[in-house]
C-alpha positions as CSV (number, residue, x, y, z in Angstrom):
1,X,-11.4,115.6,-7.7
2,X,-12.5,113.0,-10.4
3,X,-11.1,109.5,-10.2
4,X,-10.9,107.5,-12.8
5,X,-10.8,103.5,-12.5
6,X,-7.3,103.5,-13.0
7,X,-7.2,106.1,-10.1
8,X,-9.4,104.0,-8.1
9,X,-7.0,100.8,-8.6
10,X,-4.0,102.8,-7.7
11,X,-5.8,104.3,-4.1
12,X,-7.1,100.4,-3.4
13,X,-3.7,99.2,-3.9
14,X,-2.3,102.0,-1.5
15,X,-4.7,101.3,1.1
16,X,-4.0,97.5,1.0
17,X,-0.2,98.1,1.0
18,X,-0.8,100.2,4.5
19,X,-2.8,97.6,5.8
20,X,-0.6,95.1,4.9
21,X,2.5,96.6,6.4
22,X,0.5,97.4,9.7
23,X,-0.4,94.2,9.8
24,X,3.0,92.6,9.2
25,X,4.3,95.2,11.7
26,X,1.6,94.5,14.6
27,X,0.4,90.9,14.1
28,X,1.3,88.5,16.7
29,X,1.4,85.9,13.8
30,X,3.7,88.0,11.6
31,X,5.9,90.2,13.7
32,X,9.4,89.8,14.1
33,X,12.7,91.8,13.3
34,X,13.0,90.4,10.1
35,X,9.4,91.0,9.0
36,X,9.5,94.8,10.3
37,X,11.9,95.5,7.5
38,X,9.2,94.1,5.3
39,X,6.4,96.2,6.9
40,X,8.6,99.4,6.5
41,X,9.1,98.5,3.0
42,X,5.5,98.2,2.2
43,X,4.7,101.3,4.5
44,X,7.3,103.6,2.6
45,X,6.5,102.1,-0.8
46,X,2.7,102.7,-0.5
47,X,3.4,106.3,1.0
48,X,5.6,107.2,-1.9
49,X,3.0,106.0,-4.3
50,X,0.3,108.1,-2.6
51,X,2.3,111.2,-2.6
52,X,3.5,110.9,-6.1
53,X,0.2,109.7,-7.8
54,X,-1.5,113.0,-7.7
55,X,-0.6,116.6,-7.8
56,X,-1.7,117.5,-4.3
57,X,-1.1,121.1,-4.4
58,X,-0.9,120.8,-0.5
59,X,2.3,122.2,1.4
60,X,3.1,119.1,3.5
61,X,2.0,116.3,1.1
62,X,4.4,117.9,-1.6
63,X,7.4,118.9,0.7
64,X,7.4,115.0,2.3
65,X,7.4,113.8,-1.4
66,X,10.7,116.0,-2.0
67,X,12.7,114.4,0.5
68,X,13.6,111.5,-1.3
69,X,12.6,108.2,0.5
70,X,13.6,106.2,-2.5
71,X,16.9,106.2,-1.2
72,X,15.6,104.4,2.1
73,X,12.9,101.7,0.5
74,X,15.5,99.4,-1.1
75,X,17.6,99.4,2.3
76,X,14.6,98.1,4.0
77,X,14.1,95.4,1.1
78,X,18.0,94.5,1.4
79,X,18.0,94.3,5.1
80,X,14.4,91.8,4.8
81,X,16.5,89.5,2.2
82,X,19.5,89.2,4.9
83,X,17.0,88.5,7.7
84,X,14.8,85.9,5.9
85,X,18.4,84.2,4.6
86,X,19.5,84.3,8.0
87,X,22.5,85.7,6.7
88,X,25.3,86.4,8.4
89,X,25.9,89.8,7.1
90,X,22.8,91.0,8.5
91,X,24.6,91.6,12.0
92,X,27.6,93.3,10.3
93,X,28.8,96.6,11.4
94,X,28.9,98.2,7.9
95,X,25.2,97.4,7.0
96,X,24.1,100.7,8.9
97,X,25.9,102.5,6.2
98,X,23.4,101.5,3.6
99,X,21.5,104.5,5.2
100,X,24.3,106.9,4.4
101,X,22.8,107.9,0.9
102,X,19.4,108.7,2.6
103,X,20.6,110.8,5.4
104,X,23.0,112.6,3.4
105,X,20.8,113.7,0.9
106,X,18.1,114.3,3.5
107,X,20.5,116.7,5.3
108,X,21.2,118.5,1.9
109,X,17.6,118.9,1.1
110,X,16.9,120.4,4.5
111,X,19.6,122.8,4.0
112,X,18.0,124.1,0.7
113,X,14.9,123.9,2.1
114,X,15.4,126.1,4.8
115,X,15.8,128.7,2.4
116,X,13.8,127.9,-0.9
117,X,10.7,126.4,1.5
118,X,11.0,127.9,5.3
119,X,12.6,131.2,4.3
120,X,14.7,130.9,7.6
121,X,18.1,132.0,6.0
122,X,19.3,133.3,2.8
123,X,21.8,130.7,1.2
124,X,24.1,132.2,-1.8
125,X,22.6,129.4,-4.1
126,X,19.3,130.3,-5.4
127,X,16.9,128.0,-6.8
128,X,17.2,129.2,-10.4
129,X,21.3,128.6,-10.0
130,X,22.4,125.9,-12.5
131,X,24.0,124.2,-9.8
132,X,21.0,123.4,-7.9
133,X,18.8,122.3,-10.9
134,X,21.7,120.1,-11.8
135,X,21.6,118.6,-8.5
136,X,17.8,118.3,-8.3
137,X,17.9,116.7,-11.7
138,X,20.6,114.2,-10.4
139,X,19.0,113.2,-7.6
140,X,16.4,111.0,-9.3
141,X,18.8,109.3,-11.3
142,X,21.0,108.4,-8.2
143,X,17.9,107.1,-6.5
144,X,17.0,104.7,-9.5
145,X,20.5,103.4,-9.5
146,X,20.7,103.0,-5.8
147,X,18.1,100.9,-6.1
148,X,19.1,99.0,-9.0
149,X,22.2,98.3,-7.1
150,X,20.7,97.0,-4.0
151,X,18.0,94.8,-5.8
152,X,20.4,92.8,-7.9
153,X,23.0,92.7,-4.8
154,X,19.7,91.4,-3.2
155,X,18.9,88.8,-5.9
156,X,22.5,87.3,-6.3
157,X,22.7,86.9,-2.4
158,X,19.4,84.8,-2.4
159,X,20.8,83.1,-5.4
160,X,23.9,81.6,-4.0
161,X,22.8,81.3,-0.4
162,X,22.3,77.5,-0.7
163,X,22.1,77.1,3.1
164,X,18.7,78.7,3.2
165,X,15.6,76.7,2.3
166,X,14.8,76.3,-1.4
167,X,11.3,77.6,-1.1
168,X,12.4,81.1,0.6
169,X,15.3,81.3,-2.1
170,X,12.7,81.0,-4.5
171,X,10.3,83.4,-3.4
172,X,13.1,86.0,-3.0
173,X,14.1,85.7,-6.4
174,X,10.5,86.0,-7.7
175,X,10.4,89.2,-5.4
176,X,13.6,90.7,-6.8
177,X,12.4,89.9,-10.5
178,X,9.1,91.9,-9.8
179,X,11.2,94.8,-8.1
180,X,13.3,94.9,-11.4
181,X,10.2,95.0,-13.6
182,X,9.3,98.1,-11.3
183,X,12.6,99.9,-11.6
184,X,12.6,99.0,-15.5
185,X,9.4,101.0,-15.7
186,X,10.7,103.8,-13.6
187,X,13.9,104.0,-16.0
188,X,11.4,104.4,-19.1
189,X,9.6,106.9,-17.4
190,X,12.6,108.9,-16.7
191,X,13.5,108.4,-20.0
192,X,10.0,109.4,-21.9
193,X,9.9,112.5,-19.6
194,X,13.4,113.6,-20.7
195,X,13.0,112.9,-24.3
196,X,9.1,113.6,-25.0
197,X,6.5,116.2,-24.1
198,X,4.2,113.5,-22.7
199,X,1.8,115.1,-20.3
200,X,2.3,112.6,-17.4
201,X,5.2,110.0,-18.0
202,X,5.1,108.5,-14.6
203,X,1.3,107.1,-14.9
204,X,2.9,103.8,-15.6
205,X,5.0,103.6,-12.8
206,X,1.9,104.0,-10.2
207,X,0.1,101.4,-11.7
208,X,2.9,98.9,-11.8
209,X,3.5,99.7,-8.0
210,X,0.1,99.2,-7.5
211,X,0.3,95.7,-8.9
212,X,3.2,95.0,-7.0
213,X,1.3,95.7,-3.7
214,X,-1.3,93.2,-4.9
215,X,1.3,90.7,-5.7
216,X,3.0,91.4,-2.4
217,X,-0.2,90.8,-0.5
218,X,-0.3,87.1,-1.7
219,X,3.2,86.0,-2.6
220,X,5.0,88.4,0.1
221,X,3.5,87.5,2.9
222,X,0.9,84.4,2.6
223,X,3.2,82.4,0.9
224,X,5.8,82.7,2.7
225,X,4.1,82.4,5.8
226,X,2.8,78.8,4.2
227,X,6.7,78.0,4.1
228,X,7.3,78.9,7.7
229,X,4.4,76.7,8.8
230,X,5.8,73.8,6.9
231,X,9.1,74.3,8.4
232,X,7.5,74.3,12.0
233,X,5.2,71.5,11.4
234,X,8.1,69.4,9.9
235,X,9.7,70.2,13.3
236,X,6.9,69.4,15.5
237,X,6.8,66.1,13.9
238,X,10.5,65.8,14.6
239,X,11.3,64.5,11.2
240,X,13.2,65.8,8.1
241,X,12.2,65.1,4.7
242,X,16.0,65.1,3.6
243,X,16.9,61.9,5.0
244,X,18.1,59.1,2.9
245,X,15.6,56.5,2.0
246,X,17.4,53.1,1.7
247,X,16.4,50.4,-0.9
248,X,13.9,48.0,0.5
249,X,13.7,44.5,-0.8
250,X,10.4,42.5,-0.9
251,X,10.1,39.0,0.2
252,X,9.8,36.9,-2.9
253,X,7.4,38.1,-5.0
254,X,5.3,39.8,-2.2
255,X,6.5,43.5,-2.4
256,X,3.1,45.1,-0.5
257,X,5.0,44.6,3.0
258,X,8.1,46.4,1.6
259,X,5.9,49.2,0.1
260,X,3.8,49.5,3.2
261,X,7.0,50.1,4.9
262,X,8.4,53.0,2.6
263,X,5.0,54.5,3.3
264,X,4.6,54.0,7.2
265,X,8.3,54.1,8.2
266,X,10.1,56.4,5.6
267,X,7.1,58.4,4.9
268,X,7.7,58.8,0.9
269,X,4.1,60.0,0.6
270,X,5.2,63.3,2.2
271,X,7.1,64.1,-1.1
272,X,4.6,66.0,-3.5
273,X,6.8,64.8,-6.4
274,X,6.3,61.1,-5.7
275,X,5.9,58.9,-8.6
276,X,5.7,55.5,-9.6
277,X,9.4,55.3,-10.9
278,X,10.8,56.7,-7.4
279,X,9.1,53.9,-5.3
280,X,10.3,51.3,-7.6
281,X,13.8,52.4,-7.3
282,X,13.5,52.1,-3.8
283,X,12.1,48.7,-4.1
284,X,14.9,47.8,-6.7
285,X,12.2,46.6,-9.2
286,X,10.9,48.3,-12.6
287,X,8.0,50.9,-13.0
288,X,6.0,48.4,-14.9
289,X,6.5,45.5,-12.2
290,X,5.3,48.2,-9.9
291,X,1.9,48.6,-11.5
292,X,1.5,45.0,-12.1
293,X,2.1,44.8,-7.8
294,X,-0.4,47.8,-7.3
295,X,-3.0,45.7,-9.2
296,X,-2.4,42.1,-7.8
297,X,-1.0,42.9,-4.5
298,X,-2.2,46.5,-3.3
299,X,-5.4,46.4,-5.3
300,X,-5.5,50.2,-6.0
301,X,-4.0,52.4,-8.4
302,X,-0.7,53.9,-7.3
303,X,-2.1,57.4,-7.2
304,X,-5.1,56.5,-4.7
305,X,-2.9,54.3,-2.5
306,X,-0.7,57.4,-2.2
307,X,-3.2,59.9,-1.5
308,X,-4.7,57.4,1.2
309,X,-1.6,57.7,3.3
310,X,-1.6,61.5,2.5
311,X,-5.2,61.7,3.7
312,X,-4.6,60.0,6.8
313,X,-1.3,62.1,7.7
314,X,-3.8,65.2,7.2
315,X,-6.2,63.9,9.5
316,X,-3.8,63.0,12.2
317,X,-2.2,66.5,11.7
318,X,-6.0,68.0,12.2
319,X,-6.9,65.9,14.8
320,X,-3.9,67.3,17.1
321,X,-4.2,70.7,19.1
322,X,-0.7,71.1,18.6
323,X,-1.3,71.9,14.8
324,X,-4.3,74.3,15.3
325,X,-2.6,77.5,14.9
326,X,-1.3,76.4,11.4
327,X,-3.1,77.1,8.2
328,X,-5.1,73.8,6.3
329,X,-3.1,74.7,3.1
330,X,0.5,74.2,5.2
331,X,-1.0,71.0,6.6
332,X,-2.1,69.8,3.3
333,X,1.3,70.4,1.5
334,X,3.2,68.9,4.6
335,X,0.9,66.1,4.0
336,X,2.2,65.4,0.5
337,X,-0.3,67.3,-1.5
338,X,1.2,69.4,-4.4
339,X,-1.4,72.4,-3.9
340,X,-4.4,73.4,-2.0
341,X,-6.8,72.5,-4.4
342,X,-5.7,68.9,-4.7
343,X,-5.6,68.8,-0.8
344,X,-9.4,69.9,-0.4
345,X,-10.6,67.8,-3.5
346,X,-9.2,64.8,-2.4
347,X,-9.8,65.1,1.3
348,X,-13.4,65.7,1.0
349,X,-13.8,62.8,-1.6
350,X,-12.1,60.8,1.2
351,X,-13.6,62.2,4.6
352,X,-16.9,63.3,3.4
353,X,-16.3,66.6,4.7
354,X,-13.7,69.8,4.1
355,X,-10.3,69.8,6.2
356,X,-11.7,72.8,7.8
357,X,-14.9,71.1,8.9
358,X,-13.1,68.0,10.2
359,X,-10.9,70.2,12.3
360,X,-14.2,72.4,13.7
361,X,-15.8,68.8,14.4
362,X,-12.9,67.8,16.6
363,X,-12.7,71.3,18.2
364,X,-16.5,70.8,19.2
365,X,-16.6,67.1,19.9
C-alpha cells in the first residue's frame, strides 16, 4: 500500500489520538471519571478514522466498521461536557438512554449479520431486498443527525451554564464549534456521494478529523489542564480573584502607600487585564494623574511596576514545594501574566534565568 502525504498525516493523527486517549485514561495527572469520557471519545474517534480512511478489504476491520460506532461517539462527548461543567444532569437516570440508539442499531445489525456475514441462519429478508437497502442507506443519515443534535445540545448547555468557570465554558464552546465544522464536512461528503460520481467523496472528512485530533491534543487536554491547575493554585493560596476591591484613597498628595496596598493586600497585579484606568478608579483619581504619580512618586513606568509584583509572585510560587506539581505556564498565568511567552520573557529579564531553571535551582540547593 502506497501512502501519500495526506495519508501519512491522517495516520500520524490517528496514532496521536490513540496515544492521547490512552494517556488521558491511564495518566494519574489526567485520570478522572469525567476525563474517562474524553478518553473514550478520542479512542472511538481515532478508531473510526482508521477504519474508514482506507479500504482494508479485511474481514474484521470491515465488519467492525459496519457497526455504526458513530452513534456512540457523541454520547461520550456529551457526558464529558456534563462532567466538566459539573452539571446536575450528569447523574440523571435518563442519561443512560443516550446509549439506546447505538445498542438498538447494534442489535439490528447483529441480527442481519448473522445471516449476511456469518451464515448462521437464514432471514426472510435478503441483502438485495429494498427494505434492507433503505435501512442501510438511512443509518448514515440518522447517525449524522444524532451527532448534530447532541453537539448542539452540549453547546447550549455550556453556553447557558454560567455557574461554571468562564475558561471551561469557553473551551467547551470552542470544542463544539470544531465539532460542528466536522459535522458540516460530513454532511457535505454525504451530499457529494449522493449527487456526484466522485471516486472518494469522504477523503475530506478524514483530513478534517485528523486536524481535529491535533487540535484536541493541545486545546482539549493541555489548555484545559492549565485551567484546572490555576484553580488549584488559587485554592492553595486561599484567595479568590472575584472579591470586590475597595477604593483606597491616598494621604494628601502621596498615593504611593495606597498603590502599594492595592498590590500587596488586594493583589490587583494578578489580573492580566490590569491597566492604568482600573488602578486609577480604585485610587479615586484620573488615569493621567496616575501616570504622574508613577513618574514622581514611584519612579517606574506602570507596566514595569506591575510586572515587578508578578515576577515576585511567580518566584514565591516557584520557591514553594507545594506548587511543584503545577506547570510553569499555570504559575505564570496565576501570577498575572497574560501568556506563557510574556511570563518567560519577563521572568528571564528580571531574574536572569528562566522559570524552569529558577525552580530547578531551588530543588538542588
